[in-house]
C-alpha positions as CSV (number, residue, x, y, z in Angstrom):
1,X,-60.1,25.3,165.1
2,X,-63.5,25.5,163.4
3,X,-64.6,28.2,161.0
4,X,-66.7,29.9,163.6
5,X,-63.7,30.3,166.0
6,X,-61.5,31.5,163.1
7,X,-64.2,34.1,162.2
8,X,-64.4,35.3,165.8
9,X,-60.6,35.5,166.1
10,X,-60.3,37.5,162.9
11,X,-63.2,39.7,163.9
12,X,-61.5,40.5,167.2
13,X,-58.2,41.2,165.4
14,X,-60.0,43.5,163.0
15,X,-61.7,45.4,165.8
16,X,-58.3,45.8,167.5
17,X,-56.8,47.2,164.3
18,X,-59.7,49.6,163.8
19,X,-59.4,50.7,167.5
20,X,-55.7,51.4,167.0
21,X,-56.3,53.4,163.8
22,X,-59.0,55.4,165.5
23,X,-56.7,56.1,168.4
24,X,-53.9,57.2,166.1
25,X,-56.3,59.5,164.2
26,X,-57.6,61.0,167.4
27,X,-54.1,61.6,168.6
28,X,-53.1,63.3,165.4
29,X,-56.3,65.5,165.6
30,X,-55.5,66.3,169.2
31,X,-52.0,67.4,168.2
32,X,-53.3,69.6,165.5
33,X,-55.9,71.2,167.8
34,X,-53.2,71.8,170.4
35,X,-50.9,73.4,167.8
36,X,-53.7,75.6,166.6
37,X,-54.6,76.6,170.2
38,X,-51.0,77.4,171.0
39,X,-50.6,79.6,167.9
40,X,-53.9,81.4,168.7
41,X,-52.8,81.9,172.3
42,X,-49.5,83.3,171.2
43,X,-51.2,85.7,168.8
44,X,-53.6,86.8,171.6
45,X,-50.7,87.5,173.9
46,X,-49.0,89.6,171.3
47,X,-52.2,91.6,170.6
48,X,-52.5,92.2,174.4
49,X,-48.9,93.5,174.3
50,X,-49.7,95.8,171.5
51,X,-52.7,97.2,173.4
52,X,-50.5,97.9,176.3
53,X,-47.8,99.4,174.1
54,X,-50.3,101.8,172.7
55,X,-51.3,102.9,176.2
56,X,-54.8,101.4,176.0
57,X,-54.4,98.6,178.5
58,X,-56.1,100.5,181.4
59,X,-59.2,101.5,179.4
60,X,-62.4,99.8,180.5
61,X,-63.7,97.0,178.3
62,X,-66.6,98.9,176.8
63,X,-64.4,101.8,175.8
64,X,-61.7,99.6,174.3
65,X,-64.2,97.5,172.3
66,X,-66.0,100.7,171.1
67,X,-62.7,102.1,169.9
68,X,-61.9,98.9,168.1
69,X,-65.4,98.7,166.6
70,X,-65.0,102.2,165.2
71,X,-61.7,101.4,163.7
72,X,-63.0,98.1,162.3
73,X,-65.8,100.1,160.5
74,X,-63.2,102.4,159.0
75,X,-60.9,99.5,158.2
76,X,-63.6,97.7,156.2
77,X,-63.8,100.7,153.8
78,X,-60.1,101.6,153.7
79,X,-58.2,101.7,150.4
80,X,-55.0,99.7,149.9
81,X,-53.0,103.0,150.1
82,X,-54.7,103.9,153.5
83,X,-53.9,100.4,154.8
84,X,-50.3,100.8,153.8
85,X,-50.1,104.1,155.5
86,X,-51.5,102.6,158.7
87,X,-49.0,99.7,158.5
88,X,-46.1,102.1,158.1
89,X,-47.2,103.9,161.2
90,X,-47.4,100.7,163.1
91,X,-44.0,99.4,162.0
92,X,-42.3,102.2,164.0
93,X,-43.5,100.7,167.3
94,X,-42.5,97.1,166.6
95,X,-38.8,96.8,166.6
96,X,-37.6,99.4,169.1
97,X,-40.2,98.9,171.9
98,X,-41.6,102.4,171.7
99,X,-44.5,102.9,173.9
100,X,-47.1,105.6,174.0
101,X,-48.1,107.1,177.4
102,X,-51.2,105.5,178.9
103,X,-54.5,107.1,178.0
104,X,-56.0,108.9,180.9
105,X,-59.6,109.9,180.9
């Protein structure tokens, strides 16, 4: 085998190794993306359940988003004590499955 053939053989082997490494890296990245997506979907499902638990599920999208936007504005300026009060109020709904009646307009 001459030098040119050896160089070609080693170049091909190197390309194969690089391809396997790239595939492994892409597989790991895909797993991480899938895990992140799964966690996000789980959180979105829980948030939807909270909306339903609070009786807000049947509100139209504009009204629900407006309600959330107003609360977001308040939340940005809330003190730590106010946030803890809100958290305490929310905790009473989590463990025992309490539901508020649906909002009717």
